[in-house]
Structures are given as C-alpha cells and as structure tokens.
Chimera marker file (.cmm) of the C-alpha trace (Angstrom):
<marker_set name="trace">
<marker id="1" x="172.851" y="83.415" z="110.136" r="1" g="1" b="0" radius="0.5"/>
<marker id="2" x="170.849" y="85.909" z="112.212" r="1" g="1" b="0" radius="0.5"/>
<marker id="3" x="168.328" y="84.621" z="114.725" r="1" g="1" b="0" radius="0.5"/>
<marker id="4" x="165.980" y="87.638" z="114.631" r="1" g="1" b="0" radius="0.5"/>
<marker id="5" x="165.415" y="87.685" z="110.870" r="1" g="1" b="0" radius="0.5"/>
<marker id="6" x="161.808" y="88.566" z="109.965" r="1" g="1" b="0" radius="0.5"/>
<marker id="7" x="159.621" y="91.342" z="108.686" r="1" g="1" b="0" radius="0.5"/>
<marker id="8" x="159.935" y="94.876" z="109.973" r="1" g="1" b="0" radius="0.5"/>
<marker id="9" x="156.934" y="96.813" z="111.204" r="1" g="1" b="0" radius="0.5"/>
<marker id="10" x="156.998" y="98.977" z="108.063" r="1" g="1" b="0" radius="0.5"/>
<marker id="11" x="156.908" y="95.906" z="105.778" r="1" g="1" b="0" radius="0.5"/>
<marker id="12" x="153.958" y="94.441" z="107.681" r="1" g="1" b="0" radius="0.5"/>
<marker id="13" x="152.074" y="97.771" z="107.571" r="1" g="1" b="0" radius="0.5"/>
<marker id="14" x="152.741" y="98.044" z="103.825" r="1" g="1" b="0" radius="0.5"/>
<marker id="15" x="151.321" y="94.559" z="103.152" r="1" g="1" b="0" radius="0.5"/>
<marker id="16" x="148.248" y="95.257" z="105.330" r="1" g="1" b="0" radius="0.5"/>
<marker id="17" x="147.718" y="98.542" z="103.469" r="1" g="1" b="0" radius="0.5"/>
<marker id="18" x="147.902" y="96.841" z="100.074" r="1" g="1" b="0" radius="0.5"/>
<marker id="19" x="145.442" y="94.139" z="101.170" r="1" g="1" b="0" radius="0.5"/>
<marker id="20" x="143.039" y="96.810" z="102.474" r="1" g="1" b="0" radius="0.5"/>
<marker id="21" x="143.111" y="98.707" z="99.170" r="1" g="1" b="0" radius="0.5"/>
<marker id="22" x="142.517" y="95.497" z="97.193" r="1" g="1" b="0" radius="0.5"/>
<marker id="23" x="139.602" y="94.444" z="99.407" r="1" g="1" b="0" radius="0.5"/>
<marker id="24" x="138.036" y="97.899" z="99.162" r="1" g="1" b="0" radius="0.5"/>
<marker id="25" x="138.307" y="97.831" z="95.375" r="1" g="1" b="0" radius="0.5"/>
<marker id="26" x="136.789" y="94.343" z="95.189" r="1" g="1" b="0" radius="0.5"/>
<marker id="27" x="133.829" y="95.314" z="97.382" r="1" g="1" b="0" radius="0.5"/>
<marker id="28" x="133.227" y="98.467" z="95.316" r="1" g="1" b="0" radius="0.5"/>
<marker id="29" x="133.256" y="96.506" z="92.051" r="1" g="1" b="0" radius="0.5"/>
<marker id="30" x="131.000" y="93.722" z="93.359" r="1" g="1" b="0" radius="0.5"/>
<marker id="31" x="128.423" y="96.199" z="94.659" r="1" g="1" b="0" radius="0.5"/>
<marker id="32" x="128.021" y="97.746" z="91.203" r="1" g="1" b="0" radius="0.5"/>
<marker id="33" x="127.683" y="94.342" z="89.560" r="1" g="1" b="0" radius="0.5"/>
<marker id="34" x="125.149" y="93.231" z="92.152" r="1" g="1" b="0" radius="0.5"/>
<marker id="35" x="122.775" y="96.074" z="91.272" r="1" g="1" b="0" radius="0.5"/>
<marker id="36" x="123.224" y="95.344" z="87.553" r="1" g="1" b="0" radius="0.5"/>
<marker id="37" x="122.411" y="91.670" z="88.187" r="1" g="1" b="0" radius="0.5"/>
<marker id="38" x="119.278" y="92.629" z="90.135" r="1" g="1" b="0" radius="0.5"/>
<marker id="39" x="118.096" y="94.849" z="87.288" r="1" g="1" b="0" radius="0.5"/>
<marker id="40" x="118.673" y="92.056" z="84.770" r="1" g="1" b="0" radius="0.5"/>
<marker id="41" x="116.746" y="89.588" z="86.929" r="1" g="1" b="0" radius="0.5"/>
<marker id="42" x="113.866" y="92.069" z="87.193" r="1" g="1" b="0" radius="0.5"/>
<marker id="43" x="113.814" y="92.454" z="83.408" r="1" g="1" b="0" radius="0.5"/>
<marker id="44" x="113.728" y="88.660" z="83.021" r="1" g="1" b="0" radius="0.5"/>
<marker id="45" x="110.877" y="88.363" z="85.526" r="1" g="1" b="0" radius="0.5"/>
<marker id="46" x="108.954" y="91.077" z="83.685" r="1" g="1" b="0" radius="0.5"/>
<marker id="47" x="109.320" y="89.216" z="80.392" r="1" g="1" b="0" radius="0.5"/>
<marker id="48" x="108.018" y="86.026" z="82.017" r="1" g="1" b="0" radius="0.5"/>
<marker id="49" x="105.048" y="87.922" z="83.471" r="1" g="1" b="0" radius="0.5"/>
<marker id="50" x="104.276" y="89.540" z="80.099" r="1" g="1" b="0" radius="0.5"/>
<marker id="51" x="104.390" y="86.126" z="78.435" r="1" g="1" b="0" radius="0.5"/>
<marker id="52" x="101.874" y="84.799" z="80.971" r="1" g="1" b="0" radius="0.5"/>
<marker id="53" x="99.624" y="87.840" z="80.456" r="1" g="1" b="0" radius="0.5"/>
<marker id="54" x="99.676" y="87.179" z="76.701" r="1" g="1" b="0" radius="0.5"/>
<marker id="55" x="98.717" y="83.539" z="77.315" r="1" g="1" b="0" radius="0.5"/>
<marker id="56" x="95.902" y="84.736" z="79.607" r="1" g="1" b="0" radius="0.5"/>
<marker id="57" x="94.820" y="87.104" z="76.832" r="1" g="1" b="0" radius="0.5"/>
<marker id="58" x="94.660" y="84.276" z="74.271" r="1" g="1" b="0" radius="0.5"/>
<marker id="59" x="92.625" y="82.037" z="76.606" r="1" g="1" b="0" radius="0.5"/>
<marker id="60" x="90.252" y="84.738" z="77.883" r="1" g="1" b="0" radius="0.5"/>
<marker id="61" x="89.979" y="87.183" z="74.981" r="1" g="1" b="0" radius="0.5"/>
<marker id="62" x="91.686" y="90.068" z="76.748" r="1" g="1" b="0" radius="0.5"/>
<marker id="63" x="94.138" y="91.144" z="79.406" r="1" g="1" b="0" radius="0.5"/>
<marker id="64" x="93.070" y="91.317" z="83.065" r="1" g="1" b="0" radius="0.5"/>
<marker id="65" x="91.083" y="94.555" z="83.391" r="1" g="1" b="0" radius="0.5"/>
<marker id="66" x="91.202" y="94.898" z="87.144" r="1" g="1" b="0" radius="0.5"/>
<marker id="67" x="94.448" y="96.340" z="88.483" r="1" g="1" b="0" radius="0.5"/>
<marker id="68" x="93.809" y="94.835" z="91.908" r="1" g="1" b="0" radius="0.5"/>
<marker id="69" x="93.348" y="91.344" z="90.454" r="1" g="1" b="0" radius="0.5"/>
<marker id="70" x="95.660" y="91.838" z="87.449" r="1" g="1" b="0" radius="0.5"/>
<marker id="71" x="98.681" y="89.689" z="88.251" r="1" g="1" b="0" radius="0.5"/>
<marker id="72" x="96.703" y="87.499" z="90.662" r="1" g="1" b="0" radius="0.5"/>
<marker id="73" x="94.792" y="86.223" z="87.621" r="1" g="1" b="0" radius="0.5"/>
<marker id="74" x="98.021" y="84.506" z="86.540" r="1" g="1" b="0" radius="0.5"/>
<marker id="75" x="98.377" y="82.479" z="89.748" r="1" g="1" b="0" radius="0.5"/>
<marker id="76" x="96.968" y="79.021" z="90.263" r="1" g="1" b="0" radius="0.5"/>
<marker id="77" x="97.105" y="75.506" z="88.906" r="1" g="1" b="0" radius="0.5"/>
<marker id="78" x="97.468" y="75.622" z="85.149" r="1" g="1" b="0" radius="0.5"/>
<marker id="79" x="97.477" y="79.437" z="85.016" r="1" g="1" b="0" radius="0.5"/>
<marker id="80" x="101.202" y="80.105" z="84.663" r="1" g="1" b="0" radius="0.5"/>
<marker id="81" x="102.592" y="80.792" z="88.134" r="1" g="1" b="0" radius="0.5"/>
<marker id="82" x="102.143" y="78.823" z="91.326" r="1" g="1" b="0" radius="0.5"/>
<marker id="83" x="103.000" y="82.085" z="93.067" r="1" g="1" b="0" radius="0.5"/>
<marker id="84" x="104.069" y="85.448" z="91.713" r="1" g="1" b="0" radius="0.5"/>
<marker id="85" x="107.764" y="86.230" z="91.942" r="1" g="1" b="0" radius="0.5"/>
<marker id="86" x="108.898" y="89.209" z="93.991" r="1" g="1" b="0" radius="0.5"/>
<marker id="87" x="111.278" y="91.697" z="92.468" r="1" g="1" b="0" radius="0.5"/>
<marker id="88" x="114.953" y="91.520" z="93.538" r="1" g="1" b="0" radius="0.5"/>
<marker id="89" x="114.302" y="94.228" z="96.140" r="1" g="1" b="0" radius="0.5"/>
<marker id="90" x="111.558" y="92.184" z="97.847" r="1" g="1" b="0" radius="0.5"/>
<marker id="91" x="108.553" y="94.105" z="96.486" r="1" g="1" b="0" radius="0.5"/>
<marker id="92" x="105.598" y="92.934" z="94.394" r="1" g="1" b="0" radius="0.5"/>
<marker id="93" x="105.610" y="93.640" z="90.673" r="1" g="1" b="0" radius="0.5"/>
<marker id="94" x="103.010" y="96.251" z="89.711" r="1" g="1" b="0" radius="0.5"/>
<marker id="95" x="100.304" y="95.937" z="87.037" r="1" g="1" b="0" radius="0.5"/>
<marker id="96" x="98.447" y="98.877" z="85.540" r="1" g="1" b="0" radius="0.5"/>
<marker id="97" x="95.778" y="98.858" z="82.858" r="1" g="1" b="0" radius="0.5"/>
<marker id="98" x="96.965" y="101.399" z="80.271" r="1" g="1" b="0" radius="0.5"/>
<marker id="99" x="94.782" y="101.914" z="77.222" r="1" g="1" b="0" radius="0.5"/>
<marker id="100" x="97.302" y="104.365" z="75.735" r="1" g="1" b="0" radius="0.5"/>
<marker id="101" x="99.929" y="101.608" z="75.606" r="1" g="1" b="0" radius="0.5"/>
<marker id="102" x="100.106" y="99.325" z="72.582" r="1" g="1" b="0" radius="0.5"/>
<marker id="103" x="99.960" y="96.359" z="74.985" r="1" g="1" b="0" radius="0.5"/>
<marker id="104" x="96.949" y="97.668" z="76.911" r="1" g="1" b="0" radius="0.5"/>
<marker id="105" x="98.789" y="97.255" z="80.200" r="1" g="1" b="0" radius="0.5"/>
<marker id="106" x="102.008" y="98.090" z="81.971" r="1" g="1" b="0" radius="0.5"/>
<marker id="107" x="104.006" y="95.814" z="84.283" r="1" g="1" b="0" radius="0.5"/>
<marker id="108" x="106.867" y="97.211" z="86.316" r="1" g="1" b="0" radius="0.5"/>
<marker id="109" x="108.995" y="96.971" z="89.425" r="1" g="1" b="0" radius="0.5"/>
<marker id="110" x="109.360" y="99.969" z="91.690" r="1" g="1" b="0" radius="0.5"/>
<marker id="111" x="113.115" y="99.332" z="91.558" r="1" g="1" b="0" radius="0.5"/>
<marker id="112" x="115.737" y="99.925" z="94.217" r="1" g="1" b="0" radius="0.5"/>
<marker id="113" x="114.158" y="103.188" z="95.430" r="1" g="1" b="0" radius="0.5"/>
<marker id="114" x="110.846" y="101.313" z="96.032" r="1" g="1" b="0" radius="0.5"/>
<marker id="115" x="108.802" y="104.365" z="95.025" r="1" g="1" b="0" radius="0.5"/>
<marker id="116" x="105.616" y="103.690" z="93.110" r="1" g="1" b="0" radius="0.5"/>
<marker id="117" x="105.899" y="106.725" z="90.873" r="1" g="1" b="0" radius="0.5"/>
<marker id="118" x="104.460" y="105.189" z="87.730" r="1" g="1" b="0" radius="0.5"/>
<marker id="119" x="107.468" y="105.281" z="85.473" r="1" g="1" b="0" radius="0.5"/>
<marker id="120" x="109.701" y="107.986" z="86.891" r="1" g="1" b="0" radius="0.5"/>
<marker id="121" x="112.870" y="107.460" z="88.866" r="1" g="1" b="0" radius="0.5"/>
<marker id="122" x="114.543" y="104.102" z="89.264" r="1" g="1" b="0" radius="0.5"/>
<marker id="123" x="111.712" y="101.742" z="88.372" r="1" g="1" b="0" radius="0.5"/>
<marker id="124" x="112.244" y="98.836" z="85.974" r="1" g="1" b="0" radius="0.5"/>
<marker id="125" x="109.506" y="98.799" z="83.352" r="1" g="1" b="0" radius="0.5"/>
<marker id="126" x="108.099" y="96.530" z="80.664" r="1" g="1" b="0" radius="0.5"/>
<marker id="127" x="108.107" y="99.384" z="78.098" r="1" g="1" b="0" radius="0.5"/>
<link id1="1" id2="2" r="1" g="1" b="0" radius="0.2"/>
<link id1="2" id2="3" r="1" g="1" b="0" radius="0.2"/>
<link id1="3" id2="4" r="1" g="1" b="0" radius="0.2"/>
<link id1="4" id2="5" r="1" g="1" b="0" radius="0.2"/>
<link id1="5" id2="6" r="1" g="1" b="0" radius="0.2"/>
<link id1="6" id2="7" r="1" g="1" b="0" radius="0.2"/>
<link id1="7" id2="8" r="1" g="1" b="0" radius="0.2"/>
<link id1="8" id2="9" r="1" g="1" b="0" radius="0.2"/>
<link id1="9" id2="10" r="1" g="1" b="0" radius="0.2"/>
<link id1="10" id2="11" r="1" g="1" b="0" radius="0.2"/>
<link id1="11" id2="12" r="1" g="1" b="0" radius="0.2"/>
<link id1="12" id2="13" r="1" g="1" b="0" radius="0.2"/>
<link id1="13" id2="14" r="1" g="1" b="0" radius="0.2"/>
<link id1="14" id2="15" r="1" g="1" b="0" radius="0.2"/>
<link id1="15" id2="16" r="1" g="1" b="0" radius="0.2"/>
<link id1="16" id2="17" r="1" g="1" b="0" radius="0.2"/>
<link id1="17" id2="18" r="1" g="1" b="0" radius="0.2"/>
<link id1="18" id2="19" r="1" g="1" b="0" radius="0.2"/>
<link id1="19" id2="20" r="1" g="1" b="0" radius="0.2"/>
<link id1="20" id2="21" r="1" g="1" b="0" radius="0.2"/>
<link id1="21" id2="22" r="1" g="1" b="0" radius="0.2"/>
<link id1="22" id2="23" r="1" g="1" b="0" radius="0.2"/>
<link id1="23" id2="24" r="1" g="1" b="0" radius="0.2"/>
<link id1="24" id2="25" r="1" g="1" b="0" radius="0.2"/>
<link id1="25" id2="26" r="1" g="1" b="0" radius="0.2"/>
<link id1="26" id2="27" r="1" g="1" b="0" radius="0.2"/>
<link id1="27" id2="28" r="1" g="1" b="0" radius="0.2"/>
<link id1="28" id2="29" r="1" g="1" b="0" radius="0.2"/>
<link id1="29" id2="30" r="1" g="1" b="0" radius="0.2"/>
<link id1="30" id2="31" r="1" g="1" b="0" radius="0.2"/>
<link id1="31" id2="32" r="1" g="1" b="0" radius="0.2"/>
<link id1="32" id2="33" r="1" g="1" b="0" radius="0.2"/>
<link id1="33" id2="34" r="1" g="1" b="0" radius="0.2"/>
<link id1="34" id2="35" r="1" g="1" b="0" radius="0.2"/>
<link id1="35" id2="36" r="1" g="1" b="0" radius="0.2"/>
<link id1="36" id2="37" r="1" g="1" b="0" radius="0.2"/>
<link id1="37" id2="38" r="1" g="1" b="0" radius="0.2"/>
<link id1="38" id2="39" r="1" g="1" b="0" radius="0.2"/>
<link id1="39" id2="40" r="1" g="1" b="0" radius="0.2"/>
<link id1="40" id2="41" r="1" g="1" b="0" radius="0.2"/>
<link id1="41" id2="42" r="1" g="1" b="0" radius="0.2"/>
<link id1="42" id2="43" r="1" g="1" b="0" radius="0.2"/>
<link id1="43" id2="44" r="1" g="1" b="0" radius="0.2"/>
<link id1="44" id2="45" r="1" g="1" b="0" radius="0.2"/>
<link id1="45" id2="46" r="1" g="1" b="0" radius="0.2"/>
<link id1="46" id2="47" r="1" g="1" b="0" radius="0.2"/>
<link id1="47" id2="48" r="1" g="1" b="0" radius="0.2"/>
<link id1="48" id2="49" r="1" g="1" b="0" radius="0.2"/>
<link id1="49" id2="50" r="1" g="1" b="0" radius="0.2"/>
<link id1="50" id2="51" r="1" g="1" b="0" radius="0.2"/>
<link id1="51" id2="52" r="1" g="1" b="0" radius="0.2"/>
<link id1="52" id2="53" r="1" g="1" b="0" radius="0.2"/>
<link id1="53" id2="54" r="1" g="1" b="0" radius="0.2"/>
<link id1="54" id2="55" r="1" g="1" b="0" radius="0.2"/>
<link id1="55" id2="56" r="1" g="1" b="0" radius="0.2"/>
<link id1="56" id2="57" r="1" g="1" b="0" radius="0.2"/>
<link id1="57" id2="58" r="1" g="1" b="0" radius="0.2"/>
<link id1="58" id2="59" r="1" g="1" b="0" radius="0.2"/>
<link id1="59" id2="60" r="1" g="1" b="0" radius="0.2"/>
<link id1="60" id2="61" r="1" g="1" b="0" radius="0.2"/>
<link id1="61" id2="62" r="1" g="1" b="0" radius="0.2"/>
<link id1="62" id2="63" r="1" g="1" b="0" radius="0.2"/>
<link id1="63" id2="64" r="1" g="1" b="0" radius="0.2"/>
<link id1="64" id2="65" r="1" g="1" b="0" radius="0.2"/>
<link id1="65" id2="66" r="1" g="1" b="0" radius="0.2"/>
<link id1="66" id2="67" r="1" g="1" b="0" radius="0.2"/>
<link id1="67" id2="68" r="1" g="1" b="0" radius="0.2"/>
<link id1="68" id2="69" r="1" g="1" b="0" radius="0.2"/>
<link id1="69" id2="70" r="1" g="1" b="0" radius="0.2"/>
<link id1="70" id2="71" r="1" g="1" b="0" radius="0.2"/>
<link id1="71" id2="72" r="1" g="1" b="0" radius="0.2"/>
<link id1="72" id2="73" r="1" g="1" b="0" radius="0.2"/>
<link id1="73" id2="74" r="1" g="1" b="0" radius="0.2"/>
<link id1="74" id2="75" r="1" g="1" b="0" radius="0.2"/>
<link id1="75" id2="76" r="1" g="1" b="0" radius="0.2"/>
<link id1="76" id2="77" r="1" g="1" b="0" radius="0.2"/>
<link id1="77" id2="78" r="1" g="1" b="0" radius="0.2"/>
<link id1="78" id2="79" r="1" g="1" b="0" radius="0.2"/>
<link id1="79" id2="80" r="1" g="1" b="0" radius="0.2"/>
<link id1="80" id2="81" r="1" g="1" b="0" radius="0.2"/>
<link id1="81" id2="82" r="1" g="1" b="0" radius="0.2"/>
<link id1="82" id2="83" r="1" g="1" b="0" radius="0.2"/>
<link id1="83" id2="84" r="1" g="1" b="0" radius="0.2"/>
<link id1="84" id2="85" r="1" g="1" b="0" radius="0.2"/>
<link id1="85" id2="86" r="1" g="1" b="0" radius="0.2"/>
<link id1="86" id2="87" r="1" g="1" b="0" radius="0.2"/>
<link id1="87" id2="88" r="1" g="1" b="0" radius="0.2"/>
<link id1="88" id2="89" r="1" g="1" b="0" radius="0.2"/>
<link id1="89" id2="90" r="1" g="1" b="0" radius="0.2"/>
<link id1="90" id2="91" r="1" g="1" b="0" radius="0.2"/>
<link id1="91" id2="92" r="1" g="1" b="0" radius="0.2"/>
<link id1="92" id2="93" r="1" g="1" b="0" radius="0.2"/>
<link id1="93" id2="94" r="1" g="1" b="0" radius="0.2"/>
<link id1="94" id2="95" r="1" g="1" b="0" radius="0.2"/>
<link id1="95" id2="96" r="1" g="1" b="0" radius="0.2"/>
<link id1="96" id2="97" r="1" g="1" b="0" radius="0.2"/>
<link id1="97" id2="98" r="1" g="1" b="0" radius="0.2"/>
<link id1="98" id2="99" r="1" g="1" b="0" radius="0.2"/>
<link id1="99" id2="100" r="1" g="1" b="0" radius="0.2"/>
<link id1="100" id2="101" r="1" g="1" b="0" radius="0.2"/>
<link id1="101" id2="102" r="1" g="1" b="0" radius="0.2"/>
<link id1="102" id2="103" r="1" g="1" b="0" radius="0.2"/>
<link id1="103" id2="104" r="1" g="1" b="0" radius="0.2"/>
<link id1="104" id2="105" r="1" g="1" b="0" radius="0.2"/>
<link id1="105" id2="106" r="1" g="1" b="0" radius="0.2"/>
<link id1="106" id2="107" r="1" g="1" b="0" radius="0.2"/>
<link id1="107" id2="108" r="1" g="1" b="0" radius="0.2"/>
<link id1="108" id2="109" r="1" g="1" b="0" radius="0.2"/>
<link id1="109" id2="110" r="1" g="1" b="0" radius="0.2"/>
<link id1="110" id2="111" r="1" g="1" b="0" radius="0.2"/>
<link id1="111" id2="112" r="1" g="1" b="0" radius="0.2"/>
<link id1="112" id2="113" r="1" g="1" b="0" radius="0.2"/>
<link id1="113" id2="114" r="1" g="1" b="0" radius="0.2"/>
<link id1="114" id2="115" r="1" g="1" b="0" radius="0.2"/>
<link id1="115" id2="116" r="1" g="1" b="0" radius="0.2"/>
<link id1="116" id2="117" r="1" g="1" b="0" radius="0.2"/>
<link id1="117" id2="118" r="1" g="1" b="0" radius="0.2"/>
<link id1="118" id2="119" r="1" g="1" b="0" radius="0.2"/>
<link id1="119" id2="120" r="1" g="1" b="0" radius="0.2"/>
<link id1="120" id2="121" r="1" g="1" b="0" radius="0.2"/>
<link id1="121" id2="122" r="1" g="1" b="0" radius="0.2"/>
<link id1="122" id2="123" r="1" g="1" b="0" radius="0.2"/>
<link id1="123" id2="124" r="1" g="1" b="0" radius="0.2"/>
<link id1="124" id2="125" r="1" g="1" b="0" radius="0.2"/>
<link id1="125" id2="126" r="1" g="1" b="0" radius="0.2"/>
<link id1="126" id2="127" r="1" g="1" b="0" radius="0.2"/>
</marker_set>
C-alpha cells in the first residue's frame, strides 16, 4: 500500500476543465431561457392589460382616448389594477390610440432594447 496515493496534477486539471465547460454551457442555456421567459411574461401582462381595456370600454362606451391617461384610466379601486405592472425590463407598458387598428388602440412593451420605436425592433406588441 502506497502512502502518497492521490490524484495527479493532470487529473485535477482535467476535472476542473470539465466542470468549467459544464458551468459555461449551463449559464449559456439559462440566459437564453431567461429572455424567453421575460418575453412570455410580457405577452401575459399585455393580455391582462387588453382585457382591462375591454372592460373599461364596456363600462364607458369606448377605449381611453388620451394616450397620456390611457393606461392610468385602468388604475384605482374597482378599475382593474391597483397599480400598473412594469414590463420584465423595468419599463412602463406603452399605450397608443390607433384608429387604423381593429382594436382602436395598441399596447406594447419597448422590449429588451428599451427603444420606443412604435413597433420596430425588439418590442413586444399586442398585435
């Protein structure tokens, strides 16, 4: 029986290398899924906001016509939201009156690029 039995430096370096590759792969995969999850949450929030706008429309005979007060009209006791949710990237959801749309309005998130470009780029829309 040998007293100095153990791992060689090459064996230890090989195990550390394998662990590093596995951790790198896991981080890469989780990052992609995180963005997908954020987009799905934004889509869910948009559906909830659209539902509340439709309820507002039934109670008041039309959608909010003022873009500045648009989503704020949904906030308050008995109005749908106690406070408006923020999108997964920490920004406010946007509301635009759009007479060319079948809905008469457009609700969207500026998305991960946070650019308010009205439908171009990475925004998440209620189309």
